[in-house]
N, C-alpha and C positions, 0 to 999 in steps of 0.2 A: 385683414384675413388671417384667419388661423394657419399658422404652418407647423409641419411635422419634419424634423431633421433626423435621420437616423441611417442606420444600416451598416456603418464601419466604427472602429474605434479610432479613426484617423483623426490628426488635428484639425483636419479640414472641416469635419462635422461640428467641432466647436466653434471655428471660426464663421461658419456658416451661421449658427444661431446667435451669434455675437452681431453680426452683421443687420440680420432681419429685425433684431429685437433694437437696433440702434435706428431702424429705418421705421420703427412705430408699430411693428408688425406684433401679433400676439404669436410667440413662437415657443414651442414646447421639442426638447431634446429626449430623443429614447436610445439607451445605450444598451446593447444586447452585453451582458457581462456572463463569459464562460468560467470565471475563475474570480479569486478573491484580489487577484492582482491590481485590478481596476476598482477603484472604491470611490464612494460617495466624496471623500474629501478632495477628489480634482475638482468639483464643481462647487464647492461651498465658496458662497459669496457671488454666485452667478445672477446676473440677473433675469434670465429665462428660466423656465420650469424645465426640470429634467427628472426622468424616470430612469432608474438602471434596475433592468428587470434581466431575470434568464431567459432563454430562448423558450418562451410558454406565448401560444397563441391565445390562451384565455385572458391573460393579463394583457396582453397586446391589444386584443378586441376590447379590454375596458377602457384602456387610453383612447383609442378610436372612438369609441362609444361616448364618453364623457366630453370628449373636447370638439367633435366636429370639424374635422380640418377642410380647409379648402384646397391646399397643395402639400402635399408630400414629397420631400426631398429624400432621395436614397443613395447613399455613397456606399458602393460595394466594400465590403469587407475584404482588405486584402491578406488579411492573417489567416483566413479561414481558407485551408489547403485544399480541403473536399469539395470538389467540384458541384457536387450532389445537395451538400448542405446550402452553399450559396444559392442555388437555381431554388431551393424550396424556400428559402427564406425571401428571396427576392418576389415569388410568387405568392407568399403569405399577404407581403404587404399591398401586391397589386389586387389580390382578391378581397383584401379588407378595406382597400381604397375604393374600389367599385362598391362594396356592400354597404359602406357608409356614405355615400355620395360625395365621394372627394373629386374634384373637378380635374386635378391636374398632378401627375406623379413625373418628377424628374429623376432620372436615372442617370447618375455618375460612376462608370466603371472605373475601377484601380487596378485591375489585371487584365494586362493586355496582350499575354500570350495567346496565339492562336491554338485552340484545343479543338480537335474532332469530338465534341461531346454534344449531350444534349443540352447541358448550360451555354454553350458556346453557339448551338444553333438557335436557341430561345433568344441569345442576346445579339445576334444577326438581325433577328427578327424585330428586336426594339430597334435596333439602329437604321433599319427598314421603315420606321415609324407607323407600326403596326397601333391599332386602337382595340380597346376593350370596353364596348357600350360605349356609355357617355363619358368615361375616363380617358382623359387624353394623356399619352404617353411621348415624354420628351426626352431625349438621350444627348448628354454633353461628353464628348468623348477628348479630356484635357491632355491625353498624352501623359507625360512627364512633368509633376509639378515640384517646385522647390522654395524654398523661403525658410523664414525664420521659425524657431519652435516646432520644427519637424525632426521627428525622432529618426535614427540612423535607418530604420527598416523601412520607413516611409520614403527613403530618397533613392537615388538611382547610384550604383556605385561608383560611377564617373563624378557625379556631384560630390560623394561624400569624401572621394578622395582629392579632389580641388579644395573642399572645406579645409581639410586636415592638412594640406600642404601650405594652405594661408596660415592657417593657425601656428604651424611650425615656422612661418616665414620663408617658405619656399615660393616658387614659382611654377605654375603648373596650368597648362592650356586646358581649354575644354571645348569640344568639337560642338560646331552649332548643330542643335537638334530640336527636336518639338518641346522646348522645355518651357514652361509658362509659371511666372510667379503668382505665389498662393493668392495674394490678393487680386490679382487680375480674375485669376479662377472663380474666385469668392463673388467678383463684380459680374462675371458672366452668367453665373448661377442666379444670382439676382435679377439681373434682366431677362433671362428666360420666363422666370417665376412672375415677375410684374407686369410683363407684357403677353403673357399668355402665350408663347412661342410654342409652338407644335412640330415634331418631327426630329430630325438627327442634324447635331450640330458639331462638327470639330473645329476646335480651335485652330487658327490658321488656314482653312480652307473654306470654312462656311461664314457668312455675314449674320452677325447677331446685331439687331436695329439697336442703336445707340451705344454699341459696345466696342472698344480698341484700347489694346494692352497699353497701360500707362508706364511699364517697366519693360525697358529693352534687358536682353540677357547680361550684359554689363553691369547695367545700374542694379537690377535685381540681384546679381550675386554680389556686388559690393555691400548691400543694404544685409544682404543674408550672412555675409563673412564677418559683417560689424556686429550683428547680434550675436554670433557665435564666439566672438571676440570677449564681449561681456558676460556671456554665460559659458565659461570654457570647461564647467563641471558638468554640462548638459549631457554630454555623451561619456562621461565617466562610469566606471563600474561600481555600481553600491557595494562596498564591501561588506555590508551587513548581509545584504542580500547574499553575498558570495559565500559567508561565514555559514549562513541558515541553511545553504545549498550544500555543503561539506557537512554540516551535522546531519543533514537529512541522508547522506550517502552513507555516514557513519553510522546511524540509526538503521539502515537496511543491512549492513555488514554485522550488525550486533548480535543478532541471533546465530549466526553461524560461528562466531567466537564462542559465545556459551555452549553450544552444542559440543565444539571440538575440545574446549576446557574440561568439561565434565566426562566426556569419553576416555580423554587422557588419563583423567584420575580413576574411575571404572577399570579401564584397559590395565592400568599399573597395578592396582590391588588384585586382579583377576589374574594378573601376570606371577605377581609375586606369592599367591597363595595357589598355585594350580597343582603342586602335586597334592595337596589336601583335599582341594576340591575335585580333581578329576578322579583321582585313586582311593582316595578313603572316603570321599562326600562329606568332611566334618566341618566344611564352611556351608552351612544350608543356604545363606542369604545370597539369592541371583543378583547380584549387582547391575548385569545387563538388564534385566529385567526393570529394576527401579529406574535406571537411566532412560529407557525409553518410555517410560511411564511418564516423568517428569518431562521430559522434552516435549512429547506428544500432546502434555496438558497446558504446557506454557507456551509451546509457540504452533501447535496445529500440526496439518498434516503435511506441510512442505518440509520443517525440520522433523517431523516424525518419521517420514519414509527414510531420510537421511541416517537418524537414530537407529532404525530396525537393521541398516544394512550395515553400520560399523559395529553395531552390538552381535549379528550374525558372523561377521569378519572376527570379531574377538573371540567368540565362544570356539568357533573352528580354530584359530590360530591356537591359543592356549591349549586345546586337546590336542593338537598336532606336536606341540611342544613336549607333550607328557608321551603321547603314545603315535610315533608318526606313522598311523595308516591311515590314509584316507578313506579306504573302504569301509573300516570301523564306523566312520560317521555315517557313510551311504547307506549301509545295509542294516543299521542298529537304530531300532524305530523310536528309543528313548532321546537320542539325538535328534531325528526328524521332528520328532513331536516337541521337544523343546525349542526348537528353531520355529516351527509353526506358532507356538506360543506367542513368541517375540513378534512376530508379525499380525497375529491377532490382537494383541494388548495394543500394540502400536496404532494400528490401522483404527481400532474401535475408539481408542482414546481420542485420537486426532481427530476423527469424524465426530464425535459428541462434542468436542471441544470447537471447533469450525462451525458446526452448526448453531451451537449457542451465540457464536461471534456473529455469523450471518443474522441470525433473528434479532440480536441486538443493533446491529448496522441498518437492519431495515424499518427498525421501530426508529431508530434515530433519524434515517432519512423522511419516514412518514411523519415525524414530528417537525422536523425542519421545513418540510413543505408545507405543512399546517402552518406553522409561524409565519413562513414567508407570505404564505397567502393571506393569512388575516393582517400582516404588516402594510403588505400592499393594498388591501382594500381600506384601510385605517389610513393610508397616505392618501389614497384618492379621495377619500371622503375629506380628510382634513384640506386638501388642496380647494375640493369644490366648496367647502365653507369657507376657506382664505378669498374665492373669488365674489363670494356672496358678501363678504365684509368690506372688499375693496370697493365694490360698487354701492355699497348701501347708503353714502352720500348722495351719489348721483341721482339714485333710484327715488329715495325718500324726501328729496327736495323738489321733486317734479309734481306739478298740479293735476297729471292724469293719474290715473289707476293703477300705474305700474308699482308707485311706491306702496298701494294696499297689496298688491301682489306677493311684493318682497316681504313685507310685514307678516303676511298670513304664511309664506314659506316657510318662514323659522318654526311654525308649530310642526313642520316635517321634518325638521332636523333633528331626526333621531334615529339609532340603529336597531331599535327593536320594531317588530314588524307591527305589533298589536299598536304600539303608539302612533307608528305612522297611518294606519287605518283609521283611528280615532281622530287624529289630526287632520285626516283628509276630509271627513265631513264638518269639521269647523270652517275648514279653509272654504270648502264649497258653499257653505250655509251664507257665508259672509260676502264671499264675491260673486255669488248668483243671486243672492237675497230671497233664497228659498228655503222651507223648514220641512222639504218633502225629499231626503237624499238617502240611499241606502246602497251599500257596496256588497257585492256577492262575489265568492270565491268559487273557481272552477275547478271540478274534481279532477284527476288524472285523466278519466277516461274522456273528459268532454262532454259528460252526458247530464250532468246536473250543475247547477250553482247553488251554494251554499249561503247562506245568510252569514256575513262577517260583523257588519255595524250598520247601523242606521240613525236617522235622524230623531229626536226625542219625541216627536210628534206621530211618528209611523209605526209605534209600539203593536197597534191592532191590526194594521193594514200592510205591513211588510211579510211575504210569506216566507217560513223559513228555509225552502227548497223549491226551485223551480226546475221544470225539465225542459232540456234545452232544444228537444225536439217539439214541444208544445209550441215553440215559438219562432216562426222563420225568421223573424228581424233579429232575434239574438242570435239564431244559427246563421247568418249572413255576416253578423257584424263579428262574430268570433274568426268565420272562413277569410274576411275581407280584412280585418283589424282597423276598420275604418268608423269615426264616430258617426252616430244614427241619430237624426232629428225627425221628429213626429211631424212631418208636415201634413199627414192626413188627420191627424188627431184621431188616432187610433185610440179607444177607451181602455184597451188591455194593455197598451203599452205605456210606458213613461215619455215624457217629454223629450228627454235627451239621455241617449246611452252612450258610452265610451268604454273601448278596452283598455284594460293595462296590460301592456305587453312586457316580457322577460324572457330575454334569449329566443325571440321570435316566436314564442308561444303566449297565448292569451290565458294569465292567470287569475284575471279579476274581471269584473264588468261594474262600471258605475252606472247607476240609476238616478235620475234628476226629474222630479215633477214639479207639479205646482207653480210652473212658470205660464206666464198669462202668453197668447199667442203673439200680440202685439210686440213682445220683448224679443223674438227671435230675430234679431237684426244680426248682421255680419259683426259688427263691433261685440255684441254679447256672446255669439258664436267663438270669437277670437279669444274671449276671456275665459271661456269655458276649454279650449284647446290649450292655454296656456297653464290654466289649472292642473288639467290632465298631465299634462307634460311634467309639470312639478312632481305631482303626486306619484307618477310612473317612474321618475329618478329616484325619488325618495324610496320606494318600494325595492327597486332594484339593488340600491344600495344597502338597505336591511336585509335583503335576502342573500346578497353576498357575504355580509358580517354574520349572517346566521350560518351559513354553509362554512365560514373560517372557523367558527366555534362550536360546529356540529360535534367533534370529539369530545368537547367539554360539557355540553348541555345534556347530551344523551349517554344513557348506559351503554356501551358496547353498540351494537345493531338492533337492539331491542326496539327501539323506537321508543323507549320510557324515558322521560325528562326528569332529570336530578332534582334533588328536592328545591335548591337554591333556586334554579330557574322555574321550577313549579310554584313556588312561592310568590315569585315576580308576576307570573302569568295572572296568580289569583289577585294580585294587587291591581295590574289592570282591567280584570273583569271588575274588581269592584268600582273603579273610576267610572267605568262604563256605563254600570249600574246607576251611578249617583248622576252622570252627564247626561246620558241617553236612554235611561230607563231600559237596558238591555239585561234580560234575565241570564241567570247561570246557574248551574247546579254542580255540589262535587258528591260523587259518589266513593263511598269506601268499599272495598274489596275483603273478603273474610280474609282473616288470618290463615296462613298455610297455601296460599295460592302464590305460586311461583313465578318470576318473572319469565319464565319460559314460555307462560301461557298469554304472554302479553300478544302475541299475533293473533290469538282467538279474540281476546279483548277488542283489538283493532277491528275485526270485523264485524263488531256488534256496534260500533259507534261511527260517527263521521270524520271525514277529513279535518273539519275545524275543532274538533274535540282534542284533549290532550291526556295521557297517563303519564303520573307522576309516582315516585317511589322514595321513601326516605331511608336514613340510615339502619331502622329495623325492618327494611324489606318490606314494609306495610304499602299496597297498593292503592293510589287513588286516581278517579278519572274526573275531568274538568268539563262539563259539558255546556258548551256555548250555545246561547240563545235558547235555552231551554229551561220550562217551567216545572213545577212538579207533575203535570200529567203526562207531558214528552218523555220527562226523567223515568219515568214508572215504566213506559215502554221498553225504554234502554234495560233497567233492571229485569224485564221478563227476558228480553233477548239474553241476556247475561245466564240468568238462571236455567236455560234450555241447554246452555252449555255445559252447567254443572258448575257454575261460578256464582258464588253468593255475593250480592252486593245491597248495601243499604245507603240511602240517601242522608248524608251528613247533615245534622240538626245546625240551624244557626249561619248555614254557607249557602242555603238554597234562596234565591231570591227571584 
């Protein structure tokens, strides 16, 4: 069975993953990372698979979707202080487990304080053994856990004091409480999972079939102390981390020091030249203004406000040293204007600088998010590919057609969407032994199906577009997301139709025809379902990859493809022309048409067509499944909008 172990960052999570892996279960650990403190180095060399992701539902959903878990074990994050976050995260796992058909979710609470909160109320419902549809909820309350390899924060203070006293050669007693050795807790969780126990189980009070604690408190403490004796530096403070923390505090105080030093310099000069400056105005340079500008420009609003206040103080103080009449400043507009200039220069400069820094940080955050998303998708794809390689020997050596399915699935192992569609045709042709297959893409309004690719034999038969409302069977297929088999032998419909679903929406439909009625056995139908599953997973990976590189592939939000990717699309169309005899046409838009008119061009073409632009801002249009006649219609549409376009010679097929 497939087991997901997740929730907290505690040692018990890793120990659970190791136990289930040793028992021969397919084990995956998901660690929610809120900081760089916990890195993948911790799990290097681990036999089980591990995903370390930030608190992101989309990525977590990917893990559920790809792995299809039977059991989810959720260990509460004891370091997450916010009750609402703990509650939302637990609910997130329960919802995903229910959505993706997980049979059982085991909840291991690690926070034992009674709190009058919505989270405590919900946890109480879990302890009462509530169910959510077909998902069975099980709760194991293990009270206090102790044992080797646990951080100081994971242990009760009384246990920590006992271990430290033992390390120092001192004797200290430990009151008998509900303490359980970590190995016994791991064993209890495994029993609950393997025997499908449902309900609330509290160690020491409730009976778990086949489970008894192996270690008494005395024996468990003896093993625990022995481990910490061998690992005396386990709880020692990392001096490098302490030094880094000191440097971080020093870095925080540095702007204040710079501000103070520059102020003292300008104040000293202003004070020394006060007679000339105030009485005779022979020192025209305003050092206070320069001081405010420099500090605001370098450090932004925080230090800028301090600089404004100090400069105003300096100005008033120097004036009073020469002419000790405060009323002279209050009633003299020159002084008031000068002080306002200080404020205005400081605030404006600091605002511009802070705004620039905010924009840079936002761009960095967006870039980081895009890179993380791309890395995650690539990691998932790599792990899926690794699983394929691990099973290759087993599958290829069998005498049934599973080996054939795996061999054909390699044609789908691509991150380019166009390649996946073309590989899908090859896969289905070989697997289903028919040369009458086509794949249509749904438009975003679910009103039309646009032809993406088809078997070579269907050049004159496959329609370029299909109106969904004209076919009740297609409309029902999109609504139910279920495979359609033409048992009534309706001549207007193909023999088989299957939806391609991505994020709970039908994005494409596969049509299979030319299958003799006598071949429509359950064996053949299962082959078809397996093939569609492979195609669907490959398309999902390709779409996720395309989303991750969207900022590289397209020019801003214009929907125009960068020239490098546009050339790759042309190569794919050329291969499709050779392999499947699928026509395509490239239009060149007149010189002078700006990218700002890309949305007008998009209105004249289909969703399966592409717009590209090169370094000289020349715009090209790739028309899929279009011959010279249908391409001329697109040219006429563009002409009506005042956009001149011509069919490129040598690239229309």
